[in-house]
C-alpha positions as CSV (number, residue, x, y, z in Angstrom):
1,M,44.0,-91.7,61.7
2,F,42.4,-94.4,62.8
3,G,41.4,-94.8,59.6
4,D,45.3,-94.5,58.0
5,V,46.0,-97.5,60.6
6,K,43.6,-99.4,58.9
7,A,45.1,-98.9,55.2
8,W,48.5,-99.8,57.0
9,A,46.9,-103.0,58.5
10,C,45.0,-103.7,55.5
11,S,48.2,-102.9,53.4
12,T,50.7,-104.8,55.6
13,L,48.4,-108.0,55.4
14,M,48.0,-107.9,51.4
15,M,52.2,-107.8,51.6
16,Q,52.6,-110.5,53.5
17,S,49.7,-112.6,51.8
18,K,51.8,-112.3,48.8
19,M,55.0,-112.4,50.4
20,S,53.8,-115.9,51.8
21,W,52.5,-117.0,48.8
22,R,55.9,-116.1,46.8
23,M,57.3,-118.2,49.2
24,M,55.5,-120.9,49.4
25,N,55.9,-121.1,45.3
26,F,59.1,-120.7,46.2
27,L,59.4,-123.6,47.8
28,K,57.4,-125.6,45.2
29,L,59.9,-124.8,42.9
30,Y,63.0,-125.8,45.3
31,I,64.5,-128.4,46.8
32,Y,67.4,-127.4,49.1
33,V,69.6,-130.1,49.1
34,D,72.6,-130.8,52.1
35,G,73.6,-134.6,51.9
36,E,71.0,-135.1,54.8
37,S,67.3,-135.3,54.2
38,L,67.0,-135.9,50.8
39,T,64.4,-139.2,50.2
40,P,63.8,-141.5,47.6
41,Q,60.4,-139.8,47.0
42,D,62.3,-136.4,46.3
43,V,65.4,-138.2,43.9
44,F,62.3,-139.6,41.9
45,N,60.8,-136.2,41.7
46,L,63.5,-134.7,40.9
47,G,64.3,-136.5,38.0
48,K,60.7,-135.6,36.5
49,G,62.0,-131.8,36.7
50,L,59.1,-130.9,39.1
51,Y,61.8,-129.4,41.0
52,K,64.9,-126.9,40.9
53,I,67.9,-127.3,43.7
54,K,69.5,-125.3,46.1
55,L,72.2,-125.5,48.3
56,S,71.6,-125.0,51.9
57,P,73.3,-122.7,53.8
58,E,74.9,-125.2,56.0
59,S,76.5,-127.0,52.6
60,E,77.8,-124.0,51.8
61,F,79.9,-123.5,54.6
62,K,81.1,-127.1,54.9
63,V,82.2,-127.2,51.2
64,K,83.9,-124.0,51.6
65,Q,86.0,-125.4,54.5
66,S,86.5,-129.0,52.6
67,R,87.8,-127.1,49.8
68,L,90.3,-124.7,52.5
69,L,91.6,-128.5,53.4
70,I,92.1,-129.3,49.5
71,E,94.5,-126.0,48.9
72,S,96.1,-126.1,52.0
73,I,97.5,-130.0,50.9
74,I,98.9,-128.0,47.6
75,Q,100.1,-125.3,49.0
76,E,102.2,-127.1,52.0
77,K,102.8,-129.6,48.7
78,K,101.9,-132.9,50.8
79,V,101.3,-136.2,48.8
80,A,97.6,-137.2,49.0
81,Y,95.8,-139.6,46.5
82,G,93.7,-138.4,43.9
83,I,94.8,-134.3,44.5
84,N,98.8,-135.0,43.4
85,T,98.3,-138.7,42.8
86,G,97.6,-140.8,39.7
87,F,94.6,-143.3,40.5
88,G,94.1,-146.4,41.1
89,K,97.1,-148.8,40.0
90,F,99.2,-145.4,39.3
91,A,98.5,-144.1,43.4
92,R,102.1,-144.1,44.3
93,T,102.6,-141.8,40.9
94,V,103.3,-138.2,42.2
95,I,102.2,-136.1,39.8
96,P,103.4,-131.9,39.1
97,E,101.8,-129.1,40.7
98,S,102.0,-127.5,37.2
99,K,100.3,-131.0,35.5
100,L,96.9,-130.9,38.6
101,K,94.8,-129.6,36.2
102,E,95.4,-131.6,33.7
103,L,94.9,-135.1,36.1
104,Q,91.8,-134.3,36.9
105,D,91.0,-133.4,32.9
106,N,92.4,-136.5,31.7
107,L,90.9,-138.6,34.9
108,V,87.5,-137.5,33.8
109,R,88.0,-138.0,29.8
110,S,89.8,-141.5,30.4
111,H,86.8,-142.3,32.2
112,S,84.0,-141.5,30.2
113,A,84.0,-145.2,28.4
114,G,80.5,-146.5,28.8
115,V,78.2,-148.0,25.9
116,G,74.8,-148.5,25.3
117,K,72.0,-146.3,25.1
118,P,72.0,-142.9,26.9
119,L,69.9,-142.8,30.2
120,S,67.1,-140.9,29.3
121,P,66.3,-137.3,30.7
122,E,64.6,-138.2,33.6
123,R,67.0,-141.0,34.7
124,T,69.9,-138.4,33.7
125,R,68.4,-135.7,36.4
126,M,67.8,-138.0,39.3
127,L,71.8,-139.0,38.7
128,F,72.9,-135.5,38.5
129,A,70.6,-134.5,41.6
130,L,72.1,-137.6,43.5
131,R,75.6,-136.7,42.7
132,I,74.9,-133.0,43.7
133,N,73.2,-133.9,47.3
134,V,76.7,-136.0,47.7
135,L,78.9,-133.4,46.9
136,A,76.8,-130.7,49.5
137,K,77.7,-133.1,52.2
138,G,81.2,-131.5,52.1
139,Y,83.3,-134.5,52.3
140,S,84.5,-134.5,48.5
141,G,86.8,-131.3,48.3
142,I,85.2,-129.8,45.6
143,S,84.8,-126.0,45.4
144,L,82.2,-124.1,46.0
145,E,82.4,-122.7,42.4
146,T,82.2,-125.8,40.5
147,L,79.0,-127.1,42.6
148,Q,77.5,-124.0,41.9
149,Q,78.4,-124.8,38.2
150,A,76.7,-128.0,38.6
151,I,73.9,-126.8,40.0
152,D,73.2,-124.2,37.8
153,A,73.3,-126.4,34.9
154,F,71.2,-129.2,36.6
155,N,68.4,-126.1,37.0
156,A,69.0,-125.2,33.0
157,S,68.4,-128.8,32.2
158,C,71.9,-129.5,30.6
159,L,72.0,-132.8,30.8
160,P,75.3,-134.6,29.7
161,Y,75.1,-137.9,27.4
162,V,75.2,-140.8,29.9
163,P,75.3,-144.6,28.3
164,E,73.4,-146.7,30.8
165,K,76.3,-149.9,30.3
166,G,79.8,-149.6,32.0
167,T,79.7,-150.0,35.5
168,V,81.0,-152.2,37.4
169,G,79.3,-150.8,40.7
170,A,83.4,-150.1,42.5
171,S,85.4,-147.7,42.9
172,G,82.1,-146.6,42.4
173,D,80.2,-145.8,39.1
174,L,83.1,-144.2,37.2
175,A,82.5,-144.2,33.8
176,P,78.3,-142.8,34.3
177,L,79.9,-140.2,36.1
178,S,82.4,-139.3,34.0
179,H,80.3,-138.8,31.3
180,L,78.2,-136.7,33.3
181,A,81.4,-134.7,34.1
182,L,82.3,-134.8,30.6
183,G,79.3,-132.6,29.4
184,L,79.9,-130.1,32.5
185,I,83.8,-129.2,30.8
186,G,81.9,-128.7,27.4
187,E,83.1,-132.2,26.1
188,G,81.0,-134.7,24.7
189,K,77.5,-134.4,24.3
190,M,74.3,-132.8,25.7
191,W,70.8,-132.5,25.8
192,S,68.8,-129.9,27.2
193,P,64.9,-128.9,26.2
194,K,66.0,-126.2,24.6
195,S,68.7,-127.0,22.6
196,G,68.4,-130.8,21.8
197,W,71.4,-133.3,21.9
198,A,74.3,-130.9,20.5
199,D,78.1,-130.8,21.1
200,A,78.1,-129.8,25.7
201,K,79.9,-126.1,24.5
202,Y,77.2,-125.4,22.6
203,V,74.3,-126.2,25.0
204,L,76.2,-124.3,28.3
205,K,76.6,-121.4,26.3
206,A,72.9,-120.9,24.8
207,H,72.0,-121.5,28.5
208,N,74.8,-118.5,29.4
209,L,76.5,-121.1,31.7
210,K,80.4,-121.7,31.5
211,P,82.0,-124.9,31.3
212,V,83.5,-126.0,34.5
213,S,87.2,-125.2,34.9
214,L,88.0,-128.7,36.8
215,K,90.8,-127.9,39.8
216,P,93.0,-130.2,41.7
217,K,90.6,-132.9,43.0
218,E,87.6,-131.7,41.4
219,G,87.5,-134.5,38.6
220,L,87.8,-137.1,41.1
221,A,84.8,-135.5,43.5
222,L,82.7,-135.6,40.5
223,I,82.7,-138.9,39.2
224,N,83.7,-141.3,42.6
225,G,80.7,-142.5,44.2
226,T,77.1,-145.3,43.8
227,Q,74.8,-142.5,42.7
228,L,73.7,-144.5,39.3
229,I,72.7,-147.1,41.2
230,T,71.5,-145.4,43.8
231,S,69.6,-143.3,42.0
232,L,67.9,-145.6,39.3
233,G,67.1,-147.6,42.8
234,C,64.5,-144.5,43.5
235,E,62.3,-145.1,40.5
236,A,62.8,-149.2,40.9
237,V,61.4,-148.8,44.6
238,E,59.4,-145.8,44.1
239,R,57.7,-147.5,41.9
240,A,57.5,-150.7,42.9
241,N,55.6,-148.9,46.3
242,A,53.2,-148.0,44.0
243,I,52.4,-151.2,42.4
244,A,52.5,-153.3,45.3
245,K,49.9,-150.9,46.8
246,Q,47.0,-151.3,43.1
247,A,47.9,-154.8,43.3
248,D,46.2,-155.4,46.2
249,V,42.8,-153.5,44.4
250,V,44.2,-155.3,41.4
251,A,43.4,-158.9,43.5
252,A,40.2,-157.4,45.4
253,L,38.5,-156.9,42.2
254,T,39.8,-160.5,40.5
255,L,38.3,-161.6,43.8
256,E,35.1,-160.5,43.4
257,V,34.5,-161.5,39.4
258,L,35.7,-165.1,40.8
259,K,33.3,-164.8,43.5
260,G,35.5,-166.0,46.2
261,T,35.6,-165.2,50.0
262,V,36.4,-162.6,52.1
263,K,36.9,-165.1,55.2
264,A,40.4,-165.6,54.9
265,F,41.1,-162.1,55.1
266,D,39.8,-161.8,58.9
267,A,42.2,-160.0,61.3
268,D,42.0,-162.4,63.7
269,I,43.7,-165.0,61.3
270,H,46.4,-162.2,60.2
271,A,46.7,-161.2,63.9
272,M,48.2,-164.9,64.9
273,R,51.0,-163.9,61.9
274,P,51.9,-160.4,62.7
275,H,54.2,-159.7,59.5
276,P,53.3,-155.6,59.1
277,G,53.2,-156.1,55.2
278,Q,50.7,-159.3,55.4
279,G,48.6,-157.5,58.2
280,E,48.1,-154.4,55.7
281,V,47.0,-156.2,52.7
282,A,44.4,-158.3,54.6
283,F,42.9,-154.7,56.4
284,R,43.3,-153.3,52.5
285,F,41.5,-156.4,50.8
286,R,38.7,-155.9,53.9
287,S,38.2,-152.5,53.6
288,L,37.8,-152.9,49.5
289,L,35.8,-156.1,49.8
290,D,33.7,-155.7,53.5
291,S,29.9,-155.7,52.5
292,E,28.8,-155.1,55.2
293,H,30.9,-151.9,54.9
294,H,30.1,-152.0,50.7
295,P,27.2,-153.5,50.2
296,S,28.2,-156.2,46.8
297,E,25.3,-157.6,45.0
298,I,27.6,-159.6,43.3
299,A,29.2,-160.8,47.0
300,E,25.4,-161.5,48.6
301,S,24.3,-163.5,45.4
302,H,26.9,-166.8,46.4
303,R,26.7,-165.8,50.5
304,F,25.0,-169.4,50.3
305,C,27.2,-171.3,48.3
306,D,28.9,-174.9,49.2
307,K,32.5,-173.4,48.4
308,V,34.6,-173.4,51.6
309,Q,37.5,-171.7,50.6
310,D,39.9,-170.2,47.2
311,P,42.7,-170.9,45.4
312,Y,45.8,-169.7,46.9
313,T,46.0,-166.9,44.2
314,L,43.6,-165.4,45.6
315,R,43.3,-166.7,49.4
316,C,46.9,-166.3,50.1
317,C,47.3,-162.7,48.7
318,P,48.3,-160.9,52.5
319,Q,50.8,-163.4,52.8
320,V,52.1,-163.0,49.1
321,H,51.8,-159.4,48.3
322,G,52.6,-158.8,52.1
323,V,56.3,-159.8,51.9
324,V,56.6,-157.7,48.7
325,N,55.3,-154.9,50.8
326,D,58.0,-156.0,53.4
327,T,60.9,-156.2,51.4
328,I,60.0,-152.8,49.8
329,A,60.6,-150.9,52.8
330,F,63.5,-153.3,53.9
331,V,64.9,-152.1,50.4
332,K,63.5,-148.2,50.8
333,N,65.6,-147.7,54.2
334,I,69.1,-148.7,52.8
335,I,68.5,-147.1,49.6
336,M,67.6,-143.9,51.3
337,T,70.8,-144.2,53.3
338,E,72.5,-144.6,50.5
339,V,70.8,-141.5,49.3
340,N,72.3,-139.5,52.0
341,S,76.0,-140.7,52.3
342,A,79.6,-139.5,51.4
343,T,80.4,-142.5,48.9
344,D,83.8,-140.9,48.0
345,N,87.6,-141.8,48.0
346,P,89.8,-140.2,49.7
347,M,86.9,-138.5,52.3
348,V,87.8,-135.1,53.1
349,F,87.5,-134.7,57.2
350,S,87.9,-130.7,57.9
351,E,87.2,-130.5,60.7
352,R,90.0,-133.4,61.7
353,G,92.3,-132.0,58.5
354,E,92.7,-135.1,57.3
355,I,92.4,-137.0,54.0
356,I,91.4,-140.5,54.8
357,S,91.0,-143.2,51.7
358,G,88.5,-145.5,52.2
359,G,85.9,-147.4,50.5
360,N,82.5,-146.4,51.0
361,F,82.5,-146.2,47.2
362,H,82.1,-150.3,47.1
363,G,78.0,-150.3,45.9
364,E,77.6,-154.0,47.6
365,Y,74.6,-153.1,49.9
366,P,72.1,-151.0,46.9
367,A,73.4,-154.2,44.9
368,K,72.3,-156.9,47.0
369,A,69.1,-154.5,47.8
370,L,68.3,-153.9,44.3
371,D,68.9,-157.7,43.6
372,Y,66.2,-158.3,46.4
373,L,63.8,-155.9,45.7
374,A,63.6,-157.7,42.0
375,I,63.4,-161.0,43.3
376,G,60.3,-159.8,46.0
377,V,58.4,-157.8,43.7
378,H,58.5,-160.2,40.9
379,E,55.9,-162.5,42.7
380,L,53.1,-159.6,42.6
381,A,53.7,-160.8,38.6
382,A,53.7,-164.4,38.9
383,I,51.0,-164.2,41.1
384,S,48.6,-162.5,39.0
385,E,50.0,-164.0,36.0
386,R,48.1,-167.3,37.4
387,R,44.6,-164.8,38.1
388,I,45.0,-164.2,34.7
389,E,44.3,-167.7,34.3
390,R,41.4,-168.1,36.7
391,L,39.5,-165.4,35.1
392,C,40.3,-166.7,31.1
393,N,39.7,-170.2,31.4
394,P,36.1,-171.0,32.0
395,S,35.9,-174.6,34.0
396,L,37.9,-171.8,36.5
397,S,36.0,-168.9,36.1
398,E,31.9,-169.9,35.2
399,L,32.8,-167.5,32.9
400,P,32.8,-167.4,29.1
401,A,36.5,-168.8,27.6
402,F,38.9,-165.6,27.4
403,L,35.9,-163.3,28.8
404,V,34.0,-162.5,25.4
405,T,31.2,-163.6,23.6
406,E,31.3,-165.5,20.6
407,G,34.7,-167.4,21.6
408,G,35.9,-168.9,17.9
409,L,35.0,-166.1,15.8
410,N,36.4,-163.8,18.6
411,S,39.6,-164.5,20.6
412,G,39.5,-161.7,23.6
413,F,42.0,-162.4,26.3
414,M,43.9,-165.1,25.2
415,I,47.0,-163.8,24.2
416,A,46.8,-161.0,26.3
417,H,47.2,-163.7,29.2
418,C,50.0,-165.1,26.5
419,T,51.8,-161.6,26.9
420,A,51.2,-161.5,31.0
421,A,53.0,-165.4,31.0
422,A,55.7,-164.2,28.9
423,L,56.9,-161.1,31.3
424,V,56.6,-163.7,34.0
425,S,58.9,-165.5,32.3
426,E,61.2,-162.9,31.4
427,N,61.3,-161.8,35.3
428,K,62.1,-165.3,36.0
429,V,66.1,-164.4,35.0
430,L,66.2,-161.2,35.2
431,C,65.5,-161.7,39.3
432,H,68.8,-164.0,39.4
433,P,71.0,-161.8,41.3
434,S,73.9,-159.7,39.6
435,S,75.6,-158.8,42.6
436,V,76.6,-162.9,43.6
437,D,79.0,-162.0,39.9
438,S,82.6,-160.2,40.9
439,I,85.1,-159.5,38.4
440,S,88.4,-158.3,39.4
441,T,89.3,-154.8,37.4
442,S,92.3,-152.1,37.2
443,A,95.1,-154.7,37.7
444,A,93.6,-156.2,40.4
445,T,93.4,-152.9,42.6
446,E,89.7,-153.3,42.5
447,D,89.8,-157.1,43.0
448,H,86.0,-157.3,44.0
449,V,83.0,-155.3,43.2
450,S,79.2,-154.9,43.2
451,M,77.8,-155.1,39.9
452,G,74.9,-152.8,41.2
453,G,74.6,-150.9,37.7
454,W,73.5,-154.3,36.3
455,A,71.0,-155.0,39.9
456,A,69.7,-151.3,39.5
457,R,68.8,-151.2,35.5
458,K,67.2,-154.7,36.0
459,A,65.1,-154.5,39.1
460,L,63.1,-151.0,37.3
461,K,63.0,-153.9,34.0
462,V,61.4,-156.5,36.5
463,V,59.2,-153.3,38.2
464,E,57.9,-152.9,34.6
465,H,56.9,-155.8,33.4
466,V,55.2,-156.4,36.8
467,E,53.0,-153.0,36.2
468,Y,52.4,-154.6,33.0
469,V,50.9,-157.8,34.0
470,L,48.7,-156.0,36.7
471,A,47.4,-153.8,33.8
472,I,46.3,-156.9,32.1
473,E,44.8,-158.6,34.7
474,L,42.9,-155.4,36.1
475,L,41.7,-155.2,32.2
476,A,40.9,-158.7,32.4
477,A,38.8,-158.3,35.9
478,C,36.7,-155.2,34.4
479,Q,35.6,-157.5,31.7
480,G,35.0,-160.5,33.5
481,L,32.6,-157.9,35.7
482,E,30.9,-157.1,32.0
483,F,29.5,-160.7,32.6
484,H,27.4,-159.7,36.0
485,R,26.0,-157.3,35.0
486,P,23.5,-155.7,36.5
487,L,24.9,-156.9,39.7
488,Q,27.1,-154.4,41.5
489,T,30.5,-155.0,43.3
490,T,31.7,-153.0,46.1
491,T,31.4,-148.9,46.0
492,P,35.3,-148.3,45.5
493,L,35.4,-151.0,43.4
494,E,32.7,-149.8,40.7
495,K,34.9,-146.6,40.9
496,V,38.0,-148.8,40.7
497,Y,35.8,-150.1,37.1
498,D,34.6,-146.2,36.2
499,L,38.0,-145.5,36.5
500,V,39.6,-148.1,33.8
501,R,36.3,-147.8,31.7
502,S,37.2,-143.8,31.1
503,A,40.3,-145.1,29.2
504,V,38.7,-148.4,27.8
505,R,35.7,-149.5,26.4
506,P,34.3,-153.0,27.2
507,W,35.8,-155.6,24.9
508,M,32.4,-156.6,22.7
509,K,34.7,-157.9,20.0
510,D,38.0,-158.7,18.8
511,R,40.2,-155.3,18.3
512,F,43.4,-154.2,18.4
513,M,44.3,-155.3,21.8
514,A,48.0,-153.4,22.5
515,P,46.4,-150.1,23.1
516,D,43.9,-151.0,25.8
517,I,47.2,-152.6,27.7
518,E,49.1,-149.6,27.2
519,R,46.2,-147.1,28.9
520,V,46.0,-149.1,31.4
521,H,49.2,-149.5,32.1
522,R,49.5,-146.2,32.1
523,L,46.5,-145.2,34.7
524,L,48.7,-147.8,36.9
525,R,52.1,-145.9,37.1
526,D,50.3,-142.5,37.3
527,Q,48.6,-143.9,40.2
528,K,45.2,-143.2,39.5
529,V,43.9,-146.6,40.7
530,W,45.4,-145.8,44.2
531,E,44.2,-142.3,44.3
532,V,40.7,-144.0,43.6
533,A,41.0,-146.6,46.1
534,E,43.0,-145.1,49.0
535,P,40.4,-142.1,50.4
536,Y,37.5,-145.6,50.7
537,I,40.8,-147.5,52.6
538,E,41.7,-144.7,54.9
539,K,37.8,-144.3,55.7
540,Y,37.7,-147.7,56.7
541,R,40.6,-147.6,58.9
542,K,40.0,-144.5,60.6
543,E,36.3,-146.1,60.9
544,H,37.4,-149.4,62.5
545,S,40.2,-147.8,64.3
546,L,37.3,-145.9,66.3
547,A,35.6,-149.1,66.7
548,S,38.5,-151.0,67.8
549,R,39.0,-148.0,70.6
550,S,35.6,-148.4,72.0
551,L,35.8,-151.6,71.9
552,S,38.9,-151.3,73.9
553,S,37.4,-149.1,76.6
554,L,34.4,-151.1,77.1
555,A,36.8,-153.9,77.7
556,S,38.2,-152.3,80.0
557,S,35.4,-151.2,82.0
558,L,34.3,-154.5,81.6
559,D,37.4,-155.9,83.0
560,C,37.4,-152.7,86.4
561,L,33.8,-154.2,86.7
562,S,35.3,-158.0,87.5
563,L,37.9,-157.2,89.1
564,S,35.6,-155.2,91.3
565,N,33.0,-157.9,91.7
566,F,35.7,-160.4,92.8
567,N,37.5,-157.9,94.8
568,L,33.8,-158.0,96.6
569,H,33.3,-161.8,96.7
570,D,36.7,-162.1,98.0
571,H,36.0,-159.3,100.5
572,N,32.6,-161.0,101.4
573,E,34.7,-164.5,101.7
574,S,36.8,-163.5,104.6
575,S,34.5,-161.7,106.7
């Protein structure tokens, strides 16, 4: 009997283990959307195709309740904007019940008026996922059936053709979202990995999916919101965050190559100006360059030189890189709120039994934030380009001109630096805020707009340029390190050097430069530089946090001892 019990227990444990594994696998494959908890990182990962989507049970209930209110309005023959009226200037035109489906179809077709290149599959997925998340909040009035059809299309990677241009960012991103909806109703073009580009109805059929048949209000529910601005904003802020962290690592390596000092990163200096980003950047520099923690033969070679301080491009990295980090944090907070916001008009409040017109579709919040992001993150490229100049200029670096032997026969990094300068110059134009502009549209009904679509697209372009400039600096810094050999830098920076050399060999003589830049750019895009450096940074943080706590305990003990002596002294004097 005991053997049977033991066998049953083992069998049960195996079943539980299999169930746990299946659950873990399920959780890895799917993200539940509820309109409340999606993050910019989630949106970015959904764009990469790492996850599929499921609707949370709470969202199913809220979606059903909102739809019931729409149905009751139609049955009671009440007039409500977007359900049985025209749109924009035609808001006072009442549409007969027999034409309510045609009204929604016409809306989607006529508003599909975008131009330009289509969004990439990754960016279309982000746009699609974000619109599904907003619909899942339950304030749009879409039916559960239509929402599930949209989710099924997303999960099958059936992605409509969405031109990147055409939105003014109010009333939401109408043109891009209309193109998204157009594919769902089986019109226009659509792409999937299985079919490539083809007519939408054939792509859906190839995946055993049916085109959506729009019910009253559903066309408007699919197209009214800030999801193009916000989805591209998610990518921009995530990539900005990734390159900002790695910029500290790249700059630290450049400082070593240029024989800079770590004194400017002293914790007490930055405690006197306690901006969070500044303090964190200074800490990262200390964690990578502290020669007591990570002995550096290069640092030791110039320990007793007569140089007092470094140029601003090295000395002021915490102040310059720091504000970029704080800017990214500020923008990410706004984008996070926008990701989980209902941006429809009108809003369907089922719990109140009301449909209310408002202006949540206006894209001013993400537009302003993304203009600010571009201005902030650009500075990483501006200061990086100046460090590249110092690396390449022999009068500033004490290294061979343009980091190559046999200069004249070889040009080395001469034009790579020019490329960095060109990208920085382009960024100066791209950083002009698009959201300071507004053009009245829809016969002055929509008389103020955000221009957020362009703010998002140019923010992404600025971030990409920053990535490339830092890729060139990283290449140049590693090449500069070759001229210090056999001396070694700190352990974490040697690991960064090894990573770069696993992709790009040293520059012994001139060769085709562009592929090297692309390879190192890919390392930065994939956050490989951060993956190498982060363990050393976090280990340093942990060790110094423990040391700080020990010092604090010692200081407290000394304070208590001093207080005790003081009290004893007072007591003796009084007696």
